[in-house]
C-alpha positions as CSV (number, residue, x, y, z in Angstrom):
1,M,10.1,-7.4,-2.6
2,A,6.2,-8.6,-2.6
3,L,4.1,-5.8,-1.6
4,K,0.6,-6.7,-1.1
5,C,-2.4,-4.0,-0.2
6,G,-5.6,-5.0,0.8
7,I,-8.6,-3.2,-0.4
8,V,-11.6,-3.0,2.5
9,G,-14.9,-1.3,3.1
10,L,-18.4,-2.0,3.7
11,P,-20.4,-3.7,1.1
12,N,-21.3,-1.8,-2.0
13,V,-18.9,0.9,-1.6
14,G,-17.1,0.3,-4.8
15,K,-14.2,-1.8,-3.8
16,S,-14.6,-4.3,-6.7
17,T,-15.2,-1.8,-9.1
18,L,-11.8,-0.2,-8.2
19,F,-10.2,-3.4,-8.0
20,N,-11.0,-4.2,-11.8
21,C,-9.7,-0.6,-12.8
22,L,-6.2,-1.4,-10.9
23,S,-5.8,-4.6,-12.2
24,N,-7.8,-4.9,-15.5
25,A,-9.3,-8.2,-13.9
26,K,-12.9,-8.5,-13.9
27,A,-14.0,-9.2,-10.4
28,Q,-17.7,-9.9,-10.1
29,S,-19.3,-6.5,-9.3
30,A,-23.0,-6.4,-8.4
31,N,-25.6,-4.3,-6.1
32,F,-26.0,-6.7,-3.4
33,P,-23.8,-7.6,-0.3
34,F,-21.2,-10.2,-0.3
35,C,-21.0,-10.1,-4.1
36,T,-17.3,-10.9,-3.5
37,I,-16.6,-14.1,-1.5
38,E,-13.5,-15.0,-2.2
39,P,-10.7,-12.7,-2.3
40,N,-9.6,-11.4,-5.9
41,V,-5.9,-10.7,-6.3
42,G,-4.5,-8.7,-9.0
43,T,-0.8,-7.3,-9.7
44,I,-0.4,-3.8,-10.9
45,T,2.5,-1.8,-12.0
46,V,3.7,1.5,-10.2
47,P,3.9,4.2,-12.7
48,D,7.1,5.7,-12.9
49,P,8.0,8.1,-15.9
50,R,11.7,7.9,-14.9
51,L,11.4,4.3,-16.6
52,N,10.2,5.8,-19.9
53,K,13.3,8.2,-20.0
54,L,15.6,5.2,-19.0
55,E,14.1,3.2,-22.0
56,E,14.6,6.0,-24.3
57,L,18.4,6.5,-23.6
58,V,19.2,2.9,-22.9
59,K,17.0,1.2,-25.6
60,P,16.8,-2.3,-23.9
61,E,15.2,-5.4,-25.1
62,R,12.5,-5.1,-22.2
63,V,11.4,-2.8,-19.4
64,L,10.2,-4.0,-16.1
65,P,8.4,-1.4,-13.5
66,T,7.7,-2.3,-10.1
67,T,4.5,-3.9,-8.8
68,I,1.9,-4.2,-6.1
69,E,-0.3,-7.0,-5.6
70,I,-3.7,-5.7,-4.8
71,V,-6.5,-7.8,-2.8
72,D,-10.1,-7.1,-3.1
73,I,-11.2,-8.2,0.2
74,A,-14.9,-8.9,0.5
75,G,-17.4,-6.3,2.3
76,L,-17.0,-6.4,6.0
77,V,-20.0,-5.6,8.2
78,K,-20.7,-5.0,11.9
79,G,-20.2,-8.1,13.8
80,A,-17.6,-9.4,11.3
81,S,-14.9,-9.9,14.2
82,K,-17.6,-12.5,15.8
83,G,-17.7,-14.3,12.2
84,E,-20.7,-12.3,11.0
85,G,-20.9,-12.4,7.0
86,L,-18.0,-14.5,6.6
87,G,-16.0,-12.1,8.9
88,N,-13.3,-14.3,10.3
89,Q,-12.1,-15.4,6.8
90,F,-12.3,-11.7,5.4
91,L,-10.3,-10.4,8.5
92,G,-7.8,-13.3,8.0
93,N,-7.3,-12.0,4.5
94,I,-6.5,-8.5,5.7
95,R,-3.8,-10.0,8.0
96,E,-1.9,-11.2,5.1
97,C,-1.6,-7.5,3.6
98,D,1.3,-5.0,4.1
99,A,-1.3,-2.2,4.1
100,I,-5.1,-1.1,3.9
101,I,-6.7,0.6,1.3
102,H,-10.1,1.5,3.3
103,V,-12.6,2.7,0.5
104,L,-15.5,4.9,1.7
105,R,-18.6,5.7,-0.1
106,C,-18.8,9.4,-0.5
107,F,-21.7,9.5,-3.5
108,E,-25.4,9.6,-3.2
109,D,-26.9,7.3,-5.6
110,D,-30.5,5.8,-5.0
111,N,-29.7,2.7,-7.5
112,I,-27.0,1.4,-5.3
113,I,-28.0,0.1,-2.1
114,H,-26.2,1.1,1.1
115,V,-25.9,-2.0,3.7
116,D,-27.0,0.4,6.5
117,G,-29.5,2.3,4.4
118,K,-27.9,5.6,4.7
119,I,-24.8,7.4,3.1
120,D,-22.2,8.3,6.2
121,P,-18.7,7.5,5.4
122,V,-17.4,8.7,8.8
123,N,-20.0,6.1,10.5
124,D,-18.9,3.4,7.7
125,K,-15.2,4.0,8.8
126,E,-16.1,3.6,12.5
127,V,-17.9,0.2,11.9
128,I,-14.8,-1.2,10.1
129,D,-12.4,0.5,12.8
130,T,-14.4,-1.3,15.7
131,E,-14.5,-4.6,14.0
132,L,-10.8,-4.5,13.3
133,Q,-10.1,-3.3,16.7
134,L,-12.2,-6.1,18.3
135,K,-10.1,-8.6,16.4
136,D,-6.9,-7.0,17.6
137,L,-8.0,-6.9,21.2
138,E,-9.0,-10.8,21.0
139,T,-5.4,-11.4,19.5
140,V,-3.8,-9.4,22.2
141,E,-5.5,-10.7,25.1
142,K,-4.6,-14.0,24.0
143,S,-1.1,-13.5,23.6
144,I,-1.1,-11.7,27.0
145,S,-2.6,-14.8,28.5
146,G,0.1,-17.1,27.2
147,L,2.8,-14.7,28.7
148,I,1.4,-14.8,32.2
149,R,3.1,-18.1,33.3
150,K,6.7,-16.7,31.9
151,V,6.2,-13.5,33.7
152,K,5.5,-15.1,37.1
153,A,8.3,-17.2,36.5
154,G,10.5,-14.1,36.4
155,D,11.4,-14.2,32.8
156,K,12.3,-10.4,32.0
157,E,12.1,-10.5,28.4
158,A,8.4,-11.8,28.8
159,Q,7.8,-8.9,31.0
160,K,9.1,-6.4,28.4
161,I,6.8,-7.9,25.8
162,M,3.7,-8.0,28.2
163,D,4.4,-4.3,29.0
164,V,4.1,-3.7,25.1
165,F,1.0,-5.8,24.7
166,E,-0.6,-4.1,27.7
167,K,0.2,-0.7,26.1
168,I,-1.6,-1.8,22.9
169,K,-4.2,-3.4,24.8
170,E,-5.2,0.0,26.4
171,Q,-5.6,2.0,22.9
172,L,-7.7,-0.7,21.6
173,E,-10.0,-0.7,24.5
174,S,-10.2,2.9,24.4
175,G,-11.7,2.5,20.8
176,N,-8.3,3.6,19.1
177,N,-6.3,1.7,16.4
178,A,-3.1,-0.1,17.3
179,R,-1.0,2.0,15.1
180,A,-2.0,5.1,17.6
181,T,0.1,3.6,20.3
182,D,3.2,5.5,21.2
183,L,5.9,2.9,21.0
184,D,9.6,3.3,19.8
185,E,10.8,1.1,16.7
186,D,12.2,-1.7,18.9
187,K,8.7,-2.2,20.8
188,W,7.1,-2.2,17.5
189,L,9.3,-5.2,16.5
190,M,8.1,-6.9,19.7
191,A,4.4,-6.4,18.5
192,A,5.3,-7.7,15.1
193,E,4.5,-11.0,15.9
194,L,0.8,-10.2,16.6
195,H,0.3,-9.3,13.1
196,L,-2.4,-6.7,14.3
197,L,-5.0,-5.5,11.7
198,T,-5.4,-1.9,13.0
199,A,-1.3,-1.4,13.2
200,K,-1.2,-1.6,9.5
201,P,-0.5,1.7,7.5
202,V,-3.8,2.7,6.0
203,M,-5.0,5.0,3.2
204,Y,-8.5,6.4,3.1
205,L,-10.1,6.4,-0.5
206,C,-13.2,8.5,-1.0
207,N,-15.2,7.2,-3.9
208,V,-16.9,10.0,-5.1
209,D,-19.3,10.8,-8.2
210,E,-18.1,12.8,-11.6
211,N,-19.0,16.4,-9.8
212,S,-16.8,15.6,-6.9
213,V,-13.8,14.0,-8.2
214,V,-11.7,17.1,-8.5
215,N,-12.5,19.2,-5.5
216,G,-14.6,16.6,-3.4
217,N,-17.7,17.4,-1.6
218,A,-19.2,17.5,2.0
219,L,-18.9,13.8,2.7
220,V,-15.1,13.8,1.9
221,D,-14.6,17.2,4.1
222,A,-16.4,14.8,6.9
223,V,-14.0,12.0,6.1
224,K,-10.8,14.5,6.5
225,D,-11.8,16.1,9.6
226,A,-12.7,12.7,11.2
227,V,-8.9,11.4,10.4
228,K,-6.8,14.6,10.7
229,N,-5.1,13.1,13.7
230,E,-4.6,9.7,12.2
231,N,-1.4,11.0,10.0
232,A,-3.3,9.1,7.1
233,E,-3.5,10.0,3.4
234,V,-7.2,10.8,1.9
235,L,-7.4,10.5,-1.6
236,I,-10.4,11.3,-3.8
237,L,-11.4,9.2,-6.7
238,G,-14.2,8.0,-8.8
239,A,-14.3,4.6,-9.3
240,G,-17.0,4.7,-11.7
241,I,-14.9,7.3,-13.9
242,E,-12.1,5.0,-13.7
243,A,-14.0,2.2,-15.2
244,D,-14.9,4.5,-18.1
245,I,-11.3,5.5,-18.6
246,N,-10.5,1.8,-18.5
247,E,-12.8,1.3,-21.3
248,L,-11.2,3.9,-23.6
249,E,-8.8,2.2,-26.2
250,T,-6.1,5.0,-27.2
251,F,-4.0,7.4,-24.9
252,E,-5.5,10.3,-26.7
253,E,-9.0,9.3,-25.9
254,R,-8.1,9.0,-22.2
255,E,-6.1,12.5,-22.3
256,M,-9.3,13.9,-23.6
257,F,-11.7,12.4,-21.2
258,L,-9.5,13.3,-18.2
259,D,-9.0,17.0,-19.5
260,D,-13.0,17.4,-20.0
261,L,-13.1,16.1,-16.2
262,G,-10.2,18.5,-15.4
263,L,-7.9,15.8,-14.1
264,K,-4.0,15.7,-15.0
265,E,-3.9,11.9,-14.6
266,P,-6.2,9.0,-13.8
267,G,-7.0,8.5,-10.2
268,V,-5.6,4.9,-10.3
269,S,-2.2,6.4,-10.8
270,K,-2.0,8.3,-7.9
271,L,-3.5,5.7,-5.8
272,N,-0.5,3.3,-7.1
273,R,1.8,5.8,-6.1
274,S,0.5,6.5,-2.8
275,A,0.1,2.9,-1.8
276,Y,3.8,2.3,-2.6
277,N,4.6,5.7,-0.5
278,L,2.3,4.5,2.5
279,L,4.8,1.8,3.1
280,N,8.0,4.0,3.3
281,L,9.3,2.4,0.0
282,Q,11.7,3.8,-2.9
283,T,13.0,2.7,-6.3
284,Y,16.4,2.1,-7.6
285,F,17.0,0.8,-11.1
286,T,19.5,-1.3,-13.1
287,A,19.8,-0.3,-16.7
288,G,21.6,-2.3,-19.4
289,V,20.9,-3.2,-23.0
290,K,19.0,-6.5,-22.0
291,E,16.9,-5.0,-19.5
292,V,15.8,-1.6,-17.7
293,R,14.2,-2.5,-14.4
294,A,12.8,-0.9,-11.2
295,W,13.3,-2.6,-7.8
296,T,11.3,-1.7,-4.7
297,I,13.3,-1.3,-1.8
298,E,12.6,0.1,1.8
299,K,13.9,3.3,2.6
300,G,17.2,3.4,4.7
301,M,18.3,-0.2,3.4
302,T,22.0,-0.4,2.5
303,A,23.5,-1.1,-0.6
304,P,23.8,-5.2,0.1
305,Q,20.3,-5.1,1.2
306,A,19.1,-3.6,-2.0
307,A,21.3,-6.1,-3.9
308,G,19.6,-8.9,-1.9
309,V,16.1,-7.8,-3.4
310,I,17.7,-9.0,-7.1
311,H,18.8,-12.2,-5.4
312,S,20.1,-13.3,-1.9
313,D,23.6,-14.3,-3.5
314,F,24.1,-10.8,-4.4
315,E,23.7,-9.7,-0.7
316,K,25.7,-12.5,0.7
317,G,28.7,-11.9,-1.7
318,F,28.3,-8.1,-2.1
319,I,31.8,-6.5,-3.0
320,R,30.7,-3.0,-4.1
321,A,28.2,-0.8,-5.9
322,E,28.6,1.2,-9.0
323,V,26.1,3.9,-8.6
324,M,24.9,7.0,-10.8
325,S,22.1,9.1,-10.0
326,Y,19.2,9.4,-12.3
327,A,19.6,13.0,-12.8
328,D,23.2,12.7,-13.9
329,F,22.3,9.5,-16.0
330,V,19.7,11.6,-18.0
331,E,21.7,14.9,-18.2
332,L,24.7,13.1,-19.8
333,G,22.8,10.4,-21.6
334,S,24.9,7.4,-21.1
335,E,26.7,5.2,-18.3
336,A,29.9,5.8,-20.5
337,A,29.2,9.6,-20.3
338,C,28.6,9.5,-16.4
339,K,32.1,7.5,-16.1
340,D,34.1,10.1,-18.1
341,A,32.2,12.9,-16.1
342,G,33.5,11.4,-12.8
343,K,29.7,10.8,-12.0
344,L,30.0,7.3,-11.3
345,H,31.2,6.4,-8.0
346,I,32.1,3.1,-6.3
347,E,30.1,2.5,-2.9
348,G,30.7,-0.3,-0.3
349,K,28.4,-2.1,2.4
350,T,27.4,0.8,4.2
351,Y,26.3,3.1,1.4
352,V,22.2,4.2,1.5
353,P,21.0,4.1,-1.9
354,A,18.7,7.3,-2.7
355,D,15.6,7.1,-4.6
356,G,16.3,6.9,-8.5
357,D,20.0,5.5,-8.1
358,I,20.8,3.4,-11.0
359,M,23.0,0.6,-9.6
360,H,25.4,-2.2,-10.6
361,F,26.5,-4.9,-8.3
362,R,29.7,-6.7,-8.0
363,F,29.2,-9.8,-5.9
364,N,31.4,-13.2,-5.3
365,V,29.8,-16.2,-3.9
């Protein structure tokens, strides 16, 4: 399952530095706006210590973790919704993403220019939100115009869709993001065709200096207060520190560096997991001597749907799934031991996998 997160924010807030840390790619990073013109794309792995344990027990030829595609979208500015600063192009890049990582500058540094000349992450957030909302409003209004004729002709389905679009329009006109609209799942499905920017799940990432990386600072507190009603996650990370960690060659050096800062793990590891959770996803494993692999599925998927992530034929011809829990497998040490202990169970088409299940599928096409 391809998962794509877009990194957005005003120019010079640390997006490209963060992208480089995540992907080990070398996106150009410089102290002036519009350094990033084309979106950089990198694939990163989602850290999962369970894979290490499975590798230890199974001793496979290879191990494949699950991945996320990260897109570094060039810095947006006020007026982007009207095309300012290559805005239309950048907003189009965001539309292709599943979730948004919104980077906010929460550090003072006279050597790094701020596009508005002042450090105010809440204002920065509002600038980006406004541009995304204006673009969404344009999209919704255009779609409503296209429905008017059908509604006048008595098309009841078109009327239902129109009602949903009008409700979203109301939120956007009030200066709120589309995701704040109170809609049930069926109505959100009607709105899916709009591909609204402000309906996407969002995570706010506060980019801080070294002294604030553990407990944050007053700027981070202001962000948390501003988004407290959004049901959004706020992460604290020092992009410059992550860049320094990236330069260290050995695991031991990284551990010492983190320990000196009072950190248990690199911030990008937390970010990767949070981005994964942001989209309501979970992992199941396949484990054999050829390969131990993590697979990404949406929470609530059935066993055939989970099998289809491997190959569509697995879903079409699904017969059954042989399932072991990760905890049982680790405790007993092997598939054979799980089978002998009655911990390997056979599941049918209605089974909903749990996070960490180890599964083998039987199918016939």
